[in-house]
ROTI-235291 format. One record per residue: x, y, z of N, C-alpha, C in turn; residue in one letter. Coordinates in steps of 0.2 Angstrom, whole numbers, padded with zeros to 4 digits, always signed. Example, Ala and Ser with C-alpha at 12.3 -4.5 7.8 and 13.67 -1.06 7.14 Angstrom:
// residues 2
+0066-0028+0039+0062-0022+0039+0066-0016+0039a +0064-0011+0035+0068-0005+0036+0064+0000+0039s 
END
This chain:
// residues 426
+0087+0052+0174+0091+0047+0176+0098+0048+0174x +0103+0047+0179+0110+0049+0177+0112+0045+0172x +0118+0047+0168+0121+0044+0162+0123+0037+0164x +0126+0036+0170+0129+0029+0171+0123+0025+0172x +0117+0027+0175+0112+0023+0176+0108+0021+0170x +0108+0026+0165+0105+0025+0159+0109+0020+0155x +0116+0020+0155+0120+0015+0151+0119+0008+0154x +0118+0008+0161+0117+0002+0164+0110-0001+0161x +0105+0003+0161+0099+0001+0158+0099-0001+0151x +0103+0002+0147+0104+0000+0140+0108-0007+0140x +0113-0008+0144+0116-0014+0144+0111-0020+0146x +0107-0018+0151+0103-0023+0153+0097-0025+0148x +0095-0019+0144+0091-0020+0139+0093-0025+0133x +0100-0023+0131+0103-0027+0126+0103-0035+0128x +0105-0036+0135+0106-0043+0137+0099-0046+0137x +0094-0042+0139+0087-0046+0139+0085-0047+0132x +0087-0042+0127+0085-0043+0120+0088-0050+0117x +0095-0051+0119+0098-0057+0117+0095-0063+0120x +0092-0063+0126+0089-0068+0129+0082-0069+0127x +0079-0065+0123+0072-0065+0120+0068-0063+0126x +0070-0059+0130+0065-0056+0136+0064-0049+0134x +0057-0047+0135+0055-0041+0132+0058-0035+0136x +0059-0036+0143+0061-0030+0147+0056-0025+0149x +0050-0027+0148+0044-0022+0149+0040-0025+0155x +0039-0020+0160+0035-0022+0166+0032-0016+0169x +0027-0016+0173+0024-0011+0176+0025-0012+0184x +0028-0007+0187+0030-0008+0194+0024-0005+0198x +0020-0009+0201+0014-0006+0205+0016-0002+0211x +0022-0004+0214+0024+0000+0220+0026+0007+0218x +0029+0008+0212+0032+0014+0210+0027+0018+0205x +0022+0014+0202+0017+0016+0197+0021+0019+0191x +0026+0016+0189+0030+0018+0183+0030+0012+0178x +0028+0014+0172+0028+0009+0167+0034+0009+0163x +0037+0003+0161+0044+0003+0158+0042+0001+0150x +0045+0005+0146+0044+0004+0139+0050+0001+0136x +0050-0004+0131+0056-0006+0128+0056-0002+0121x +0062+0001+0120+0063+0005+0114+0068+0002+0110x +0066-0001+0104+0071-0004+0100+0073+0001+0095x +0080+0002+0095+0083+0007+0091+0089+0005+0087x +0089+0006+0080+0093+0002+0076+0100+0006+0074x +0100+0012+0076+0106+0016+0073+0111+0017+0079x +0117+0014+0078+0122+0014+0083+0124+0022+0084x +0125+0025+0079+0127+0032+0079+0122+0037+0082x +0116+0035+0083+0111+0039+0086+0110+0037+0094x +0114+0033+0096+0113+0030+0103+0112+0036+0108x +0117+0040+0108+0118+0046+0113+0112+0051+0111x +0111+0052+0105+0105+0057+0104+0099+0054+0107x +0097+0048+0106+0091+0045+0109+0092+0045+0117x +0097+0044+0120+0098+0044+0127+0096+0051+0130x +0098+0057+0126+0096+0063+0128+0089+0064+0127x +0086+0062+0122+0079+0063+0121+0075+0059+0126x +0077+0053+0128+0074+0049+0133+0074+0053+0140x +0080+0056+0141+0080+0059+0148+0075+0065+0148x +0074+0069+0142+0070+0074+0142+0063+0071+0143x +0061+0066+0139+0054+0063+0140+0053+0061+0147x +0057+0057+0150+0056+0055+0157+0056+0060+0162x +0059+0066+0161+0058+0072+0165+0051+0075+0165x +0048+0074+0159+0041+0077+0158+0036+0072+0159x +0038+0065+0159+0033+0060+0160+0036+0055+0166x +0036+0057+0172+0039+0053+0177+0036+0046+0178x +0030+0045+0176+0027+0039+0176+0029+0034+0171x +0034+0036+0167+0036+0031+0161+0044+0031+0161x +0046+0025+0161+0054+0024+0160+0055+0020+0153x +0059+0023+0150+0061+0020+0143+0068+0017+0143x +0068+0011+0141+0074+0007+0140+0076+0006+0133x +0082+0009+0131+0084+0009+0124+0088+0003+0123x +0086-0001+0118+0089-0007+0116+0092-0006+0109x +0099-0006+0108+0102-0005+0102+0107-0010+0100x +0106-0014+0095+0110-0019+0093+0112-0018+0086x +0118-0022+0084+0121-0021+0078+0117-0023+0072x +0115-0030+0072+0111-0033+0067+0103-0032+0069x +0101-0026+0067+0094-0024+0070+0089-0028+0066x +0090-0030+0059+0085-0033+0055+0084-0040+0058x +0089-0044+0059+0089-0050+0062+0086-0050+0069x +0088-0045+0073+0085-0045+0080+0078-0044+0080x +0075-0039+0076+0068-0038+0076+0064-0044+0074x +0067-0047+0069+0063-0053+0066+0063-0059+0072x +0068-0059+0075+0068-0064+0081+0063-0063+0086x +0063-0056+0088+0058-0054+0093+0051-0055+0091x +0050-0054+0084+0043-0055+0082+0041-0062+0082x +0046-0066+0080+0044-0073+0080+0043-0076+0087x +0046-0073+0092+0045-0075+0099+0039-0071+0102x +0036-0067+0098+0030-0063+0101+0032-0059+0106x +0038-0056+0106+0041-0051+0111+0042-0044+0107x +0037-0042+0103+0038-0036+0100+0040-0030+0104x +0045-0026+0104+0046-0020+0108+0040-0015+0107x +0039-0011+0112+0034-0006+0112+0035-0001+0107x +0040+0002+0106+0042+0007+0101+0048+0005+0098x +0048+0006+0091+0053+0003+0087+0055+0008+0082x +0062+0009+0080+0064+0012+0075+0068+0008+0070x +0067+0008+0064+0070+0004+0059+0072+0009+0053x +0077+0006+0049+0078+0009+0042+0073+0007+0038x +0070+0012+0034+0064+0011+0030+0067+0009+0023x +0068+0002+0023+0070-0002+0017+0065-0007+0016x +0067-0012+0011+0063-0017+0009+0061-0022+0015x +0065-0023+0020+0064-0027+0026+0058-0024+0030x +0058-0017+0031+0053-0014+0034+0046-0015+0030x +0046-0014+0024+0040-0015+0020+0038-0022+0020x +0042-0027+0020+0040-0034+0021+0037-0035+0028x +0040-0033+0033+0037-0034+0040+0030-0030+0040x +0030-0024+0037+0023-0021+0037+0018-0024+0034x +0019-0027+0028+0014-0031+0024+0012-0037+0028x +0016-0040+0032+0015-0045+0036+0010-0044+0042x +0008-0037+0043+0004-0035+0048+0006-0036+0055x +0012-0035+0057+0015-0035+0063+0015-0029+0067x +0014-0023+0064+0015-0017+0067+0008-0013+0068x +0008-0008+0072+0002-0004+0074+0000+0000+0067x -0006+0001+0067-0009+0005+0062-0010+0012+0064x -0007+0017+0062-0007+0024+0064-0012+0028+0060x -0016+0025+0056-0021+0028+0052-0025+0034+0055x -0027+0032+0061-0032+0037+0065-0028+0041+0070x -0021+0041+0070-0018+0044+0075-0016+0051+0073x -0017+0057+0077-0016+0064+0075-0009+0065+0073x -0004+0061+0076+0003+0062+0074+0004+0061+0066x +0000+0057+0063+0001+0056+0056+0000+0062+0052x -0004+0066+0054-0006+0072+0050+0000+0078+0051x +0005+0076+0055+0010+0081+0056+0016+0080+0051x +0016+0074+0048+0021+0072+0043+0020+0074+0036x +0026+0075+0033+0025+0077+0026+0022+0071+0022x +0017+0073+0018+0014+0067+0014+0019+0064+0009x +0023+0067+0006+0028+0064+0002+0033+0059+0005x +0034+0060+0012+0038+0056+0016+0034+0049+0017x +0028+0050+0019+0023+0044+0020+0022+0040+0014x +0022+0044+0008+0021+0040+0001+0027+0036+0000x +0033+0038+0002+0039+0033+0001+0038+0027+0005x +0036+0028+0011+0035+0022+0016+0029+0018+0013x +0024+0021+0010+0018+0017+0007+0021+0013+0001x +0025+0015-0003+0028+0012-0008+0032+0005-0006x +0035+0006+0000+0039+0000+0002+0034-0006+0004x +0028-0004+0007+0023-0009+0008+0020-0008+0015x +0014-0010+0016+0010-0010+0022+0005-0015+0022x +0002-0016+0028-0004-0021+0028-0010-0017+0025x -0014-0021+0022-0020-0018+0018-0023-0013+0022x -0023-0007+0019-0027-0001+0021-0024+0002+0028x -0018+0000+0029-0015+0003+0036-0009+0007+0034x -0007+0011+0039-0001+0015+0039+0003+0012+0045x +0008+0009+0044+0012+0005+0049+0018+0008+0051x +0020+0014+0049+0026+0017+0051+0025+0025+0050x +0029+0029+0054+0029+0036+0053+0036+0038+0052x +0037+0042+0046+0044+0044+0044+0046+0049+0049x +0052+0049+0051+0055+0053+0056+0060+0058+0053x +0065+0056+0050+0070+0060+0046+0072+0057+0040x +0073+0061+0035+0075+0059+0028+0083+0061+0027x +0086+0057+0022+0092+0059+0020+0091+0062+0013x +0096+0063+0009+0096+0066+0002+0101+0063-0002x +0099+0060-0007+0104+0057-0012+0105+0061-0018x +0110+0064-0019+0111+0068-0025+0119+0069-0026x +0120+0074-0030+0127+0075-0032+0130+0081-0027x +0135+0079-0023+0138+0084-0018+0143+0087-0022x +0143+0094-0021+0148+0098-0025+0151+0103-0021x +0158+0105-0022+0162+0110-0019+0160+0117-0022x +0156+0120-0018+0154+0127-0020+0159+0132-0022x +0165+0131-0018+0170+0136-0020+0174+0134-0026x +0174+0128-0028+0177+0126-0034+0172+0128-0040x +0166+0127-0039+0161+0129-0044+0162+0137-0045x +0162+0141-0040+0163+0148-0041+0169+0150-0044x +0175+0147-0042+0181+0149-0045+0181+0147-0053x +0178+0142-0055+0178+0140-0062+0172+0143-0065x +0168+0147-0062+0162+0151-0065+0157+0146-0067x +0156+0141-0063+0151+0135-0065+0144+0136-0061x +0139+0136-0065+0132+0135-0062+0130+0128-0060x +0126+0127-0056+0123+0121-0054+0119+0118-0061x +0121+0112-0063+0118+0110-0070+0111+0108-0069x +0107+0110-0073+0099+0108-0073+0097+0103-0078x +0102+0101-0083+0100+0096-0087+0106+0092-0088x +0105+0086-0091+0110+0081-0092+0116+0084-0096x +0114+0087-0101+0119+0090-0106+0123+0095-0102x +0120+0099-0098+0124+0104-0093+0129+0101-0089x +0126+0095-0086+0131+0091-0081+0137+0089-0085x +0136+0086-0091+0142+0084-0094+0147+0090-0096x +0144+0095-0098+0148+0101-0100+0152+0104-0094x +0149+0103-0088+0152+0105-0081+0158+0100-0081x +0157+0094-0082+0163+0089-0081+0168+0091-0086x +0167+0092-0092+0172+0094-0097+0176+0100-0095x +0172+0105-0093+0175+0111-0091+0180+0110-0085x +0178+0106-0080+0182+0105-0074+0189+0101-0077x +0188+0096-0081+0194+0092-0084+0198+0097-0087x +0196+0102-0091+0200+0106-0095+0204+0111-0090x +0201+0112-0084+0205+0116-0079+0209+0112-0075x +0210+0105-0076+0214+0101-0072+0211+0098-0066x +0205+0099-0065+0201+0097-0059+0197+0090-0061x +0198+0085-0056+0194+0079-0057+0187+0081-0056x +0182+0079-0060+0175+0080-0059+0172+0077-0053x +0173+0070-0053+0170+0066-0048+0176+0062-0044x +0175+0061-0038+0179+0056-0034+0176+0049-0034x +0179+0045-0038+0177+0038-0038+0179+0033-0033x +0175+0029-0031+0177+0025-0025+0175+0017-0026x +0177+0015-0032+0174+0008-0034+0177+0002-0030x +0182+0003-0026+0184-0002-0022+0179-0005-0017x +0174+0000-0015+0169-0002-0011+0163-0002-0015x +0160-0008-0016+0155-0009-0022+0149-0005-0020x +0147-0004-0014+0141-0001-0013+0140+0006-0015x +0146+0009-0016+0147+0016-0018+0144+0017-0025x +0143+0012-0029+0140+0013-0036+0132+0014-0035x +0129+0013-0029+0122+0013-0029+0119+0019-0028x +0122+0024-0025+0119+0031-0025+0117+0034-0032x +0122+0033-0037+0120+0035-0043+0115+0031-0047x +0115+0024-0046+0110+0020-0049+0103+0022-0046x +0103+0023-0040+0096+0025-0037+0094+0031-0039x +0098+0036-0040+0096+0043-0042+0094+0043-0049x +0098+0040-0053+0097+0041-0060+0091+0036-0062x +0091+0030-0059+0086+0025-0061+0079+0027-0058x +0079+0031-0053+0072+0033-0051+0068+0036-0056x +0071+0040-0061+0067+0043-0066+0064+0038-0071x +0067+0032-0071+0065+0027-0076+0060+0021-0073x +0059+0022-0067+0055+0017-0063+0049+0020-0059x +0046+0025-0062+0040+0028-0059+0034+0024-0061x +0028+0027-0059+0022+0024-0061+0021+0017-0060x +0023+0014-0054+0022+0007-0052+0026+0002-0056x +0032+0004-0058+0036-0001-0061+0037-0007-0057x +0039-0006-0051+0041-0012-0047+0035-0016-0045x +0029-0013-0045+0023-0017-0044+0021-0021-0050x +0023-0019-0056+0022-0023-0062+0027-0028-0063x +0033-0027-0060+0039-0032-0060+0037-0037-0055x +0034-0036-0050+0032-0041-0045+0026-0045-0048x +0022-0042-0052+0016-0045-0055+0019-0050-0060x +0024-0048-0064+0027-0053-0069+0030-0059-0065x +0033-0058-0059+0036-0063-0056+0041-0067-0059x +0040-0074-0060+0045-0078-0063+0045-0077-0071x +0041-0073-0074+0040-0072-0081+0044-0066-0083x +0048-0062-0079+0051-0056-0080+0057-0058-0085x +0057-0054-0091+0062-0055-0096+0061-0049-0101x +0065-0050-0106+0066-0044-0111+0059-0043-0114x +0055-0048-0115+0048-0047-0118+0042-0046-0113x +0044-0046-0107+0038-0045-0102+0036-0038-0102x +0030-0037-0099+0027-0030-0098+0032-0025-0094x +0036-0028-0090+0041-0024-0086+0047-0028-0085x +0053-0025-0086+0059-0029-0084+0064-0024-0084x +0070-0026-0081+0076-0021-0080+0078-0020-0087x +0078-0025-0092+0081-0024-0098+0077-0019-0102x +0070-0018-0101+0066-0013-0104+0067-0006-0101x +0067-0006-0095+0067+0001-0091+0073+0004-0090x +0079+0001-0090+0085+0004-0087+0091+0005-0091x +0090+0003-0098+0097+0004-0102+0099+0011-0102x +0095+0016-0103+0098+0023-0104+0100+0025-0097x +0097+0023-0091+0099+0025-0085+0106+0022-0083x +0107+0016-0085+0114+0013-0084+0119+0016-0088x +0117+0018-0094+0122+0021-0099+0124+0028-0096x +0119+0031-0093+0121+0038-0090+0125+0037-0084x +0124+0032-0080+0128+0031-0074+0135+0030-0077x +0136+0026-0082+0143+0024-0084+0146+0031-0087x +0142+0035-0090+0145+0041-0092+0148+0045-0087x +0145+0045-0081+0148+0049-0076+0154+0046-0073x +0155+0040-0073+0160+0036-0070+0167+0037-0074x +0166+0039-0080+0171+0041-0085+0175+0047-0083x +0172+0051-0078+0175+0057-0076+0177+0057-0069x +0179+0051-0067+0182+0050-0060+0190+0050-0061x +0193+0050-0056+0201+0050-0056+0204+0044-0058x +0210+0044-0060+0214+0038-0062+0215+0034-0055x +0214+0028-0056+0214+0023-0050+0208+0023-0046x +0202+0025-0049+0196+0025-0045+0194+0018-0043x +0196+0013-0048+0194+0006-0046+0197+0004-0039x +0203+0006-0038+0206+0004-0032+0205+0009-0026x +0201+0014-0027+0200+0019-0021+0193+0017-0017x +0194+0017-0011+0188+0016-0007+0184+0022-0005x +0179+0021-0001+0175+0027+0002+0179+0032+0005x +0184+0030+0010+0188+0035+0014+0192+0038+0009x +0195+0035+0004+0199+0038-0001+0195+0044-0005x +0189+0042-0007+0185+0047-0010+0183+0053-0006x +0182+0052+0000+0180+0057+0005+0186+0062+0006x +0192+0059+0006+0198+0063+0007+0199+0067+0001x +0198+0064-0005+0200+0068-0012+0195+0074-0012x +0189+0073-0011+0184+0078-0011+0185+0083-0006x +0186+0081+0001+0188+0086+0006+0193+0090+0005x +0199+0088+0002+0205+0091+0000+0204+0095-0006x +0199+0096-0009+0198+0100-0015+0201+0097-0022x +0202+0090-0021+0206+0087-0027+0200+0084-0032x +0194+0084-0030+0189+0082-0034+0183+0087-0033x +0179+0089-0038+0174+0094-0037+0167+0091-0035x +0166+0085-0036+0159+0082-0034+0160+0075-0032x +0155+0073-0028+0154+0066-0026+0147+0063-0028x +0147+0057-0031+0141+0054-0032+0139+0050-0025x +0136+0054-0021+0135+0051-0014+0128+0055-0012x +0127+0054-0005+0121+0057-0002+0124+0061+0004x +0119+0064+0007+0121+0068+0013+0125+0065+0018x +0124+0059+0019+0128+0055+0024+0135+0055+0023x +0137+0057+0017+0144+0057+0016+0148+0063+0018x +0144+0068+0020+0147+0075+0023+0150+0074+0029x +0148+0069+0033+0151+0069+0040+0159+0067+0039x +0160+0061+0035+0167+0060+0035+0171+0065+0031x +0168+0069+0026+0171+0074+0023+0173+0080+0028x +0168+0082+0032+0169+0087+0036+0174+0085+0042x +0175+0079+0043+0180+0077+0048+0187+0078+0046x +0187+0078+0039+0194+0080+0036+0195+0087+0035x +0190+0090+0033+0190+0098+0031+0183+0101+0034x +0183+0103+0040+0177+0106+0043+0175+0112+0039x +0179+0115+0036+0178+0122+0033+0175+0121+0025x +0175+0115+0023+0173+0114+0016+0166+0117+0015x +0165+0121+0009+0158+0123+0008+0155+0119+0002x +0151+0114+0005+0148+0109+0000+0140+0110+0001x +0137+0108-0005+0130+0108-0006+0128+0102-0010x +0122+0101-0011+0119+0095-0015+0114+0098-0021x +0115+0095-0026+0109+0096-0031+0107+0089-0034x +0101+0088-0036+0098+0082-0039+0101+0080-0045x +0102+0074-0047+0104+0072-0054+0099+0075-0059x +0102+0079-0064+0098+0082-0068+0096+0078-0074x +0092+0073-0073+0091+0068-0078+0085+0070-0083x +0080+0073-0081+0074+0075-0086+0076+0081-0091x +0073+0081-0097+0075+0087-0101+0072+0093-0098x +0066+0093-0095+0063+0099-0092+0066+0099-0085x +0070+0104-0083+0072+0105-0076+0067+0105-0071x +0061+0107-0073+0055+0107-0068+0053+0100-0066x +0055+0095-0070+0053+0088-0068+0058+0085-0063x +0063+0088-0061+0068+0085-0057+0065+0084-0050x +0067+0078-0047+0065+0076-0041+0072+0074-0037x +0071+0074-0030+0077+0072-0026+0075+0065-0023x +0080+0061-0024+0079+0054-0021+0081+0055-0014x +0077+0052-0010+0077+0053-0003+0075+0046+0001x +0079+0044+0005+0076+0038+0009+0074+0041+0016x +0069+0037+0019+0067+0038+0026+0072+0035+0030x +0077+0039+0033+0083+0036+0036+0080+0033+0043x +0075+0035+0046+0073+0032+0052+0065+0032+0052x +0062+0026+0052+0055+0026+0053+0053+0023+0060x +0048+0026+0063+0046+0025+0070+0039+0021+0069x +0039+0015+0073+0033+0011+0073+0032+0008+0080x +0027+0005+0081+0025+0002+0087+0023-0005+0087x +0023-0009+0092+0020-0016+0092+0012-0015+0091x +0010-0020+0087+0003-0020+0085-0002-0020+0091x +0000-0024+0096-0005-0025+0102-0001-0024+0108x +0003-0019+0109+0006-0018+0116+0002-0017+0121x +0003-0020+0127-0001-0019+0133+0000-0012+0136x +0006-0009+0134+0007-0002+0136+0006+0003+0130x +0001+0002+0127-0001+0006+0121-0001+0014+0122x -0005+0015+0128-0005+0022+0129+0001+0026+0131x +0005+0022+0135+0012+0025+0136+0017+0025+0130x +0016+0020+0126+0020+0020+0120+0018+0026+0115x +0012+0027+0115+0010+0033+0110+0012+0039+0113x +0012+0040+0120+0015+0046+0122+0022+0047+0121x +0026+0042+0121+0033+0043+0119+0034+0044+0111x +0030+0041+0107+0030+0042+0100+0028+0050+0099x +0023+0052+0102+0020+0059+0101+0026+0064+0103x +0029+0062+0108+0035+0066+0111+0041+0066+0105x +0042+0061+0103+0047+0060+0098+0046+0065+0092x +0040+0066+0090+0038+0069+0084+0036+0077+0086x +0037+0079+0092+0037+0086+0093+0042+0090+0089x +0040+0095+0086+0045+0099+0082+0052+0100+0085x +0052+0102+0091+0058+0104+0094+0063+0098+0095x +0059+0092+0096+0063+0086+0097+0066+0083+0091x +0062+0083+0086+0064+0080+0079+0069+0085+0076x +0069+0091+0078+0074+0096+0075+0080+0095+0079x +0080+0093+0085+0086+0092+0089+0090+0086+0086x +0086+0080+0085+0089+0074+0082+0091+0075+0075x +0087+0079+0071+0089+0079+0064+0096+0084+0063x +0096+0089+0067+0102+0093+0067+0109+0089+0069x +0108+0085+0074+0114+0081+0076+0116+0076+0071x +0111+0073+0067+0112+0068+0062+0113+0070+0055x +0112+0077+0054+0113+0080+0048+0107+0077+0043x +0101+0077+0045+0096+0074+0042+0090+0080+0041x +0085+0078+0037+0079+0083+0036+0073+0080+0040x +0071+0084+0044+0065+0082+0048+0059+0080+0044x +0055+0075+0045+0050+0073+0041+0043+0077+0043x +0044+0080+0049+0038+0084+0052+0037+0090+0049x +0031+0092+0046+0030+0098+0043+0031+0104+0048x +0034+0109+0046+0035+0115+0050+0042+0114+0055x +0044+0108+0055+0051+0108+0059+0056+0111+0055x +0061+0115+0058+0066+0118+0054+0072+0114+0053x +0075+0116+0047+0082+0113+0046+0087+0116+0050x +0093+0113+0051+0099+0116+0053+0101+0121+0047x +0106+0125+0049+0108+0130+0044+0114+0127+0040x +0115+0120+0040+0120+0117+0036+0118+0119+0028x +0123+0121+0025+0122+0123+0018+0119+0117+0013x +0122+0111+0015+0119+0105+0011+0112+0104+0012x +0110+0105+0018+0103+0104+0020+0099+0109+0017x +0101+0115+0017+0097+0121+0015+0096+0120+0007x +0101+0117+0004+0101+0117-0004+0096+0112-0006x +0094+0107-0002+0089+0102-0004+0082+0104-0001x +0082+0109+0003+0075+0110+0007+0070+0112+0002x +0071+0115-0004+0065+0117-0008+0062+0110-0011x +0066+0105-0012+0063+0099-0015+0058+0096-0010x +0060+0096-0003+0056+0093+0002+0049+0098+0003x +0050+0104+0003+0045+0109+0004+0040+0108-0002x +0042+0106-0008+0037+0106-0014+0035+0098-0015x +0037+0094-0010+0035+0087-0011+0038+0083-0017x +0044+0086-0020+0047+0083-0026+0053+0078-0023x +0051+0073-0020+0055+0068-0018+0053+0061-0020x +0057+0056-0020+0055+0050-0022+0060+0045-0018x +0058+0039-0017+0062+0034-0013+0068+0031-0017x +0072+0027-0013+0077+0023-0016+0075+0017-0020x +0076+0016-0026+0074+0010-0030+0077+0004-0028x +0083+0004-0025+0086-0003-0023+0082-0006-0017x +0078-0002-0013+0074-0004-0008+0069-0009-0010x +0067-0008-0017+0062-0012-0020+0065-0019-0022x +0071-0020-0022+0074-0026-0025+0076-0031-0019x +0073-0037-0020+0075-0042-0015+0082-0043-0013x +0084-0043-0007+0091-0044-0005+0095-0050-0008x +0091-0055-0010+0094-0061-0013+0097-0060-0020x +0095-0054-0023+0097-0052-0029+0104-0048-0028x +0109-0050-0031+0116-0047-0030+0116-0040-0034x +0112-0036-0033+0111-0030-0036+0118-0026-0036x +0120-0025-0031+0126-0020-0030+0132-0023-0034x +0133-0030-0034+0139-0032-0038+0138-0032-0045x +0131-0033-0047+0130-0033-0054+0131-0025-0057x +0129-0020-0053+0130-0014-0055+0137-0012-0055x +0141-0014-0050+0148-0012-0050+0151-0015-0056x +0150-0022-0058+0153-0025-0064+0151-0021-0070x +0145-0019-0071+0143-0015-0077+0148-0008-0077x +0149-0005-0071+0153+0001-0072+0160-0001-0074x +0163-0007-0072+0169-0010-0073+0170-0011-0081x +0165-0015-0083+0166-0018-0090+0162-0014-0095x +0157-0010-0093+0153-0006-0098+0147-0011-0102x +0146-0017-0099+0142-0021-0103+0135-0020-0100x +0131-0016-0102+0124-0014-0099+0119-0020-0101x +0119-0023-0107+0115-0028-0108+0116-0034-0104x +0122-0036-0103+0123-0041-0098+0121-0040-0091x +0122-0034-0089+0120-0032-0082+0113-0033-0081x +0109-0029-0086+0102-0029-0085+0099-0036-0086x +0101-0040-0091+0099-0047-0092+0100-0051-0086x +0106-0050-0082+0107-0054-0076+0102-0052-0070x +0100-0045-0070+0095-0043-0065+0089-0047-0066x +0087-0047-0073+0080-0050-0074+0081-0058-0073x +0086-0061-0074+0087-0068-0073+0087-0069-0065x +0090-0065-0061+0090-0066-0054+0083-0064-0051x +0080-0060-0054+0073-0058-0052+0068-0064-0053x +0069-0067-0058+0065-0073-0060+0066-0079-0055x +0073-0080-0053+0074-0085-0048+0071-0084-0041x +0072-0078-0039+0069-0076-0033+0062-0076-0033x +0059-0074-0038+0051-0074-0039+0049-0081-0039x +0052-0085-0042+0050-0092-0042+0050-0095-0035x +0054-0093-0031+0054-0096-0024+0050-0092-0019x +0049-0085-0020+0046-0081-0015+0040-0077-0016x +0039-0076-0023+0033-0071-0024+0027-0075-0027x +0022-0075-0023+0016-0079-0025+0013-0077-0032x +0011-0082-0036+0008-0081-0042+0001-0079-0041x -0001-0073-0044-0008-0071-0044-0012-0073-0050x -0018-0075-0048-0022-0077-0054-0027-0072-0056x -0029-0071-0062-0033-0067-0065-0040-0068-0063x 
END
C-alpha cells in the first residue's frame, strides 16, 4: 500500500474509532480481511506503518488499519464498553493493562506457540500486573531499562568504575564533586522525574508479594498492618533523598529538557532516568558515550536487578471473528527480524528470546541483566492512579520528610481501597 493510501487509511481508522465503529470488515469480492490495529504510541506510528507494509506484502489476503490516538487508555475502555474491541491491540504495560486483563476482556495466549518465544522474566512482569484467572492476556514485545545513565567518558577521565554497592555509588558522587563535576542532573520542576529513582530503589524493598499483601489489607493499611508504605519503604526513600543531594544548584527549577542538556553537554556525570532519556540527550549531543547501570542497592552486588517496564504489550480481542488473521499478524510482529527492527528504531530491548539488540552502548550495557532474567517491574504500576504518588514523592524530595510522605501514601491507599478494592473474607 502506498504511503499516501496508508495515511488515508490511518485517518479513516481514527475517525471510525472516534465514532465507535470498529472499521473491520471482510470483502467477499476481494477476499481480503481487514484487521483493526489499535496502537498507543504516537512515536511508533511510522515504525508500524513500515511493519504493516511488510506484513501485507507477505499476506495479500489481509489488510491492517492502524488506529493511533493520543489518549489510548480512555479510548480502549470506550471501545470495550461499546463491545467494539479492536482485533490486535498494543498498550503500555501498566496498571491499566493489568486491570483490563483481570476483567477478562483480552484473549488468552496460554496455548499459543508465540508465548514460548518470549523471555519468561518479561512475561512475569506482565503477570504481576494482573490477568484473568489462569490466563496469559498479553505478550511482552519490547522492554525499557530504568537505571542510572552515566557518561562513560567522564568516568574514564576521573578513573571511576561503575559502582556495585551503595557505598561505592556515594563515593563516586563525592569524587565527582571534588573534581568540580555535578554528579546528577536534577530535574525537579517536572514532578514525574522523581519516579525513576523511586521505582528503581523501591523495587528492592517491595519484592515477595508486597503489593498483593497491601491489596489484601485494603482499607486497613497503616503503620501497624502486615504491609504498608511506612513499614517497607523508609530506607528506600532515604536513599533516594541522598542521591538528590548530589544534583546541581537550581535543580528544583530545572525541567526534563534542562537536565537532558546538562547531561548531554557534559555538565553532569549521571542521570536518574531510563533508557528513554537517551533520545533527547543524543538529539543535543549525538556523540555522547553513555551507558546504564542498575541502582546498586543490595549489599551483595550479585543481588542487583534491573528495573524494566514492558514498554509495549501486544494483545487481541477475546472473541474476534477475525481470530485466525489476527493471530497471523501477531505471529508476524514477534518474528525476530521484525521485533529487532522495531526495537532498534525505538531504542528498546526485544522481549523475544534470540532477537538481537542494536549496537547502542546503553542497550549493550543492560543486556546481561535481560539474558540472566535479573529484571523486575516498575512498582508505581502497582499503585492506583487515584493516589497522588508522584506529587507525594516529589514533596518528600523537597522537604525531606520521609515519615510524612509514607504516612500520606498509606492514608491515600486506605481511601482508594475503601472505594474500589473488595474486602476478602477468610
